[in-house]
N, C-alpha and C positions, 0 to 999 in steps of 0.2 A: 857078884850084880852088884853096880854103885847103889851108896847109901839113898836112901828116898825113893827108888826107883819101883815101880807099881809091877807086880807081876800079874803076867796073863797068860791064857793058855788059848793060843789060836787056834781054830779048827777050821777047814772049805771042804765044801764039797762041790765038785767039779759038776756040772750040768752042759750034755751037750746038747745043743739046739740044729736042727734039722730043716733047711729050709732052701726056698727055689734058689740061693745063692751061693751054696753047699754047706759047710759045718763051721759052726764057731763054738765058743767056750766061754763064758765066764763063771764067776767062783760066788758064790752065797758064804761069808764069812760069817763064823759066829766066836768071838770073843767073849773070857771070862775072866772077870775083873778080880781082884784081890780079897773080894768080901764075897766073892762066891754066884754074883749076879750073872746073870746071862746076859750080853748084848748085843743084838742083833745088827748086822752091817749087812751092805750089798744094796742091789736094787730093790725098790718095793716091786710085789709083786700085782696084778690085776686084784686080788682078791683082797689084800691088805688097802689098797686106795679105795676098794669100795667098803670094806668093812669100817674103816675110818672114818670115812666121811658118812657112811649113814649113820654110826652112831654120834657123830654132832648133828647132824638135821633132826635125829629124833630127841634127843635134848632139849635141842633147841625149840622144835615144835610144840613141845611138851612146859615149854617156859621155864626148864631146868635152867638157869644161869650157870650153877655150880658145876653140874655134871658136861655142860656142852664146854664151860671153858677148860674142864680139864683133860680134855678129848685135843687140845690144843696143844702149843709149844709155848704157849704165852708165860711167863714167870712173873710179871711184873702185877698182874691183878686187873691189866687194862681190859681183857677178853669178858672178866666174869662182870667188871663194871658196866660195859658195852652191854651185854645181854640183859644184865638185869636193869638198865635203862628201857632196852627194847619194850621190856613187859610194864615196868611199874612206871617209867616216869614220860613214855612215850604214848601207853596204854596200847599197844598193838595186841592184837587176840588172834585164835583161829589160824594159826599160823598153818600153809600147806607148802612144804618144800619138793619140788618134782625135780630129781638131778637127771642132765643129760648126759650123753656118750662122753666117756671119759677121753680126754687126748695126754696119754702117759698118765702122768699124776697129779695133772689138774683135772677138776671134776665144775663142768657149769650147771648152773641151777638155776631155777625159776623160783619166787615168793610170791604168792598170793594171801592175802591175810588182810586184817579189819582194824582201823581204829578208831575206837571209840573213848565217847568224852562229853560229858554233861551231858547225855543221854541222844547225841551224835553220834552217828557211824557212815564212815567212807572206806571204800575198798581202798587196799595196796595192794599193788603189782610191781614187781622189778624181776631183774636177772644180776645176776654176779658169779662168782666163780671162787673157788678155793684150790689149792693145793697140800697134798700132803708127804709130808716129809718124816724120815726116821729121827724120834728123837734121841737128844745128843749123849744122854745119862743112860737110856733102858735100849734104844734101838729100835721101840716099838713106833709103831705109825702115828703120827698125830697131824692134823690139821695147823698146816702153816699160819702164825696169827697175824693177820693184817685187820685193821677196822674195817676196809673196803669187800671184806668177806659180808659182813653183815650187809652193808650197803655201798655199790660200788663207789659214791659220792662222798663215802665218811674218809676223811683222814685220821691222822695221830691228832689224841687230844679232844677230837668233835665228840660230841653226844647229842641223843637224839630227845626231843621234848615236845610232848602235846599241850596245847593251852596257848593264852591272849599270844598273838605274836611280838616281836618284840620291837618292830616299827609297824605301822598304817601300810598298806599297800596303795600305791601309785598308780596312776592313768597318765602316763609318759605320753607326752604329745610331741608333735614334728612342729618346724618351721608353718606351717602349712596345715597346721590343725589337725592332721591325721593321726589318730592312735599308734602307737607303736609295743608291738607285743613281742615277747621270746618267741610266742608261737607264729607268727606270720614272719618274725625276722630272726631266727635262730641264734644270728652272733651278738644280738643285742641281750641276751638272756642274762649273762654275767654282768653287762655293763648295767640293766634295768637291774638288777638284783643290788648292784651297789648304791647306785642311784636313791632307789628302796632307802638302804641302810643310813646314807647318810641325808638324805630329805624328805624320808617320810614324815617326820614329824613337822616338816617345817611346811607340806602342801596340804596341811587342812585335813587329814583324811582319821580314820578310824580303824583300827588292829583287829581281824579278827580270831579265830579259833583256828589254828595251823599246826599242823605237824611238821615239824622244822629241823635241820640239820644245826646244832646250835656249833657256831665255829669257834675251836679253842683259841685258835687266834683269831682275837678280837676287832684286829683291823678289816676281817674277809668279814665279807654279806653271808649272813645265814643263808640258808636254803628249805626252801618249803617245796615237800614231797605230797602232802595233802592236805586241802582245805574244807575244815569241817564247818565251820562257819564264815562266810563272807564278811570282810570288814567292809568300809567306807573309804573308796580310794579318793586321792586328793590327787590334783591335776598337778603335774608338774612340766612345765614348758622348755624342751630342750632345741636346741639349735639344729636337730637333723634333720636332713630332707626326704622323707618317704619315697619319692624317686631315686635319690642319690643313693639309698641304702637298697634300696630293692635290685639295683642295678650290681652296686657293692657283693651282695651276695650272692648271686648267681656269678657274679665273674670270678669269686674267688672258689666257688663251688667244683670248679676246673681242674683246679691244681692242690694238688696236698701239701699243709701247713704254708698255707698261703693267708697273707693278711695284706688291707689297704685299707688307709684315711684319707678322707676327703675333707678340705678345707676352705672357706672363702677370705684369699687373699687380703681382699678391706676391711674385714672385721675379725678375725679370727679364727670365725665360728666354725666348728666344726660340722660337717654335713652328712657323712658317713663314716661307720668304722666296722670291720667286717674281718673277720677271721675264720680259716677252714684249717681246724686244727684236732687229732685226736681227744688233746685234753681240754679245756675250757681257758686256759691263758690267755690273755687280752694282750698278745703280742704286737698286735697294730697299735698299741698306748704301751706296752710296755717292756717289749721286745728287746734285748741289747745285742747288739750283731753287728760286726764289721759292714758297713753299708757300699765297700765296692767305689766305682767311680762318679757315684752318684754324689760323693764327697767332693768331687773336682769343682764344683760350685763353689763352696767355702774358700777349696784352695786357690780358685782362680781370683775368687774376690780380696784375697790376700795379697795376690801377687800387685793386682791393681793398685789396689789401697796404697801399696806400701811405695810403688812407683818402679816395680821390676820389671814390667812389662804392661801392655795394653790388649784388647782382642785384635788389634790388626801389627803387634811390636811382634818380635820375634819370639816363638819358641819351640825351636827344633826338635824335630822326632827322631832319633835316633835308633837302631835296632836293639841296642843295649844303653843301659846306664848304670854307674857304677856309684855308692856312695858308701864311704867309710869300711870297705871290703866287701860289701855284697853286690850283687848283679841283679840287676832289676829287668825283665823283659816285658814287650808287650804283649798281645794277642795275637794266636797265630795268623799267619798271612798278612800282618800288618805292613805294608812297605814304606820305609823310611822316607822321612824329608823334611834335610835338613834347611830346608829353606822356610818352612811352614810358620804360620804366625798363632799366636795362642788359639785365635776362632778355630782354624783347621786343626788344632791340635785335641781342642775342646770335643769339638765335632767327629772326630775321629777316635776320641777317647784314648790317645795317645800319652802312655805311662811316663816313660823317658823323658818328655817335655816337660813333663811338671816335677819330674825330680833332678834335673836338671838345674831348673830356674830356683829351686828352694836353699840354694847356701850363697845366693846372691845378697848385696848388702842393700838394704838392713835388715835381714830377715835373721831372727835367731831359733833357738829350739823353743821357744813360747808362741811366736808370733802366729800360727797358724789356732793353736789356743786361745788368743788374745781375738784376734779373729772370728773365732765362734764366740765365743763370749759376749764381746762388745756388742759386736755390729747383728750376731745371728740370736740371741740370747739363749745360746747352749751350754750346759755343763754347769752351772750353777745351781739345782736342785731345789729352782723355788718355782716351777710353773703350776699352776692351782685350774686343772684343769675342770675340775668336779667331780671326778674320779681319778684314781694311781695310774699313775702316768709316769717315766722316764724322761728327764730334759737330756739325754744324750751325753756323750762325753769324748773329749776331745783333751786329753793331757797333755803337758809339754814332755816332750820326747829327743831324748839326744839318741846319738849313734844310728843304725839302720832306721830302729823306728821312726824318727822323723821322715826318713823319705816313703816308708810303708803308709804311715797316716796320710801323707799329702795324699794318696789315691784311696785313700778309705780302706786302708787293710791297719796293720800294727794295731795300735792301742785304742783305736778312734773307734763309738759304738754308739748303734742309733739304732730308732726304731721306725717302722712307715710315718707316725705322726712327728717325728722329728725331722725327717726329709721331707714329708710337704709344707712344715712350714720354712725350711729353709728354701724352697721355691716360692714359697708365699713373698719371703723377705728378699728374695734376689727379685724379684719382678715387679714389686712393688718400691722399694727401699728404706720399707718400713717394717720393724720388728713388733708384730701383732701376737700376743699368745693364745694358742688356741684353748677354744673352751666349748664345752657341753652344755653347761648351763648358765645362767646369767651370775654373776658375782653379786649384786643384790639380795641372794638368798641368803649367803653366809656370810658376806661382808669382807670375802678373800678378797685380796690383794693379788692381781695380776705380776707379772713375770715384766721386768722392761730391759731395754738395747736401745743404744742409738742406734741401731738399723745402718743404712748404706748410704755414701753419696749418691747423689743423682745420675754423676755419669759412670759410677761403678755400677748401679742396677742399671742403666742402660744398657751396658755392654754385656753384662750377666744377661740378660734377657734377650738381646740378640744374638749371641750365641747358643741358648738353648732354642731358639726358634729355629738357627741353621743346622743345629742338631735333629730336630723333628722333621724339617725338609729334605737334608740333604746329608746327614749323617746316619749314626749308629739306630737313632730311634725311627728314622724313616717308615720302616715296614710296619711298624706299631701303630704310630701314630696316622698312617695315611686315613685316607675319608673323613677325617676331621676338619670342617670349617673353624672360620673365626681366628683369633689370635690364638695361636699355639707353640708351646715350646715344649721341649723335655731332656733328658738325661739320661744314658744308662749307665748299668753299675753291674760287675761280678766281684763278688768277694768269695777267695779260695779259702776253705776251711779245713786244717788240718783232719786228715781222718774221712772227709768225703770224698765219692767220685767224682761227683760234679758239685760246681761253685753257687752259691746263692745267688737268685737272679732278683735285682733291685733296680728300679723305677722309680723317674720321678717325672712330673710334666704338667703344664698350665694349658687351659680354656681358656680363653678371657675370666672372669672371676672366680675361679675355681681352681686349685693347685692340687694334685694326688699324689700317692707315693703307694707302692707296696714291694714287698719281699715275699719270695720266694723260696723256701729252704731247698735246696739242691735243684734249683730249677733250670740251670745253666746260663748262657749271657742273658744280661738283664733285658733286650727286647723277645726273648725266648718265652716268657712265661709271665714274667710281673709287667714286661710292657702291656700286654692286652687286658692284661686287668687294670693297669690305669686309664686304658683307652676307654676301656668300656664304662668305667666311671663317668669318665670327662663326656663320653657322648650324650650319656642321661644328664648330665649336669650342667654343662657348661652351656 
């Protein structure tokens, strides 16, 4: 035996299982370490899962934080701290836990309890899950520690506190004076929580007594789980439209992992923001994904502004285009048109036409970035919307990425908010930074950009009109009256069976953009979402 190696005796017991499919076998292995301690290995039995979870639940119900923590695999003390805070700081008592039916080593359960503070008591109920694992040193079954075991919304470094809320509540009202709540508009719940955190003290309210998740990340909004004493809400005026928000909520609910934003191009006011996701991430404002061919709005602007071509100028659509050793293709079934104009290649969303033009003088590796930053206000990390938002990213790129960026792939990243703003800038010629609440509330500065020449804006708007009436966006935009235009996009992502669906469009003085992860072509999922919002708000 080599020096320093540990001696262990390994024994195994072969268990034969008889089932409808025939015979199977696996081994329970017991290892004995050099200290003589038996270490259990192998899959956990149903009894082990039941016993470990039951022991944890019993200790938790009794308020014995130390014993409950000892039944987990946590070695940092975080489990004991949170379980102690559950009783002492959050003032949660009379805990009753009802386990559900285990699925393998995962046990769902429901919690019913009471929150009592300064003579006030409120009920608390929620559901969560835990997973049982083998301890690494003993092999004994232990609860796999995660804060979400104690409450599904808890994250690392969070804690629970009952007391005066960190900020007063707000009564958020829309542009029409209607009250906006998370109950009526579920997508707005995290948005309203952030607005409360940022502007609760400025809206004139008074905090109440609440059970809250206090975030370890202080840039994140605390979450209220129960209200024991109502505070006095301050009125916070937002730019949102109740009718547009209702339409947005309904539209995204039809497609998983979907987000949409609507803005008013003439002012930059955000009219609606909605997400349909498993998590509470505001992908509509904070998403960072390749936007596919919706990016061709910016690329077309770059080509026009630099004198490379115009909407009626040449933009040949070939079957393939090779850029620095990489071959690019169009969507399957697209017919080549070597006599195509930029307008024709735009409305059909021909990739090769755009790629063949990006090496024309005076274009450089930085031209698309400069167009995005200087004309569309993207990529400078200086938007001040009122909540956390991503400002888009269009880096200067060489090699194949320069070509990929031009068609919204490569290193380009956008959110639906960014693409709604791109459309607003394209059709008005002016960049107006989107915002949710007035800058007068906190004297924040809005981002600025020089916008587009009138001639460029006019051409972009006309090409988007043609796309909505004769091109790839026709089906999604059908039935919409007024002045309409659109652009579709499909973004391929490694490891996904289907591309992400992107769509941006306008109707009169409303611009909207949507994204559906693995939604397929732009008109398949994101298109109907945008059309529904434009129909209600345009």
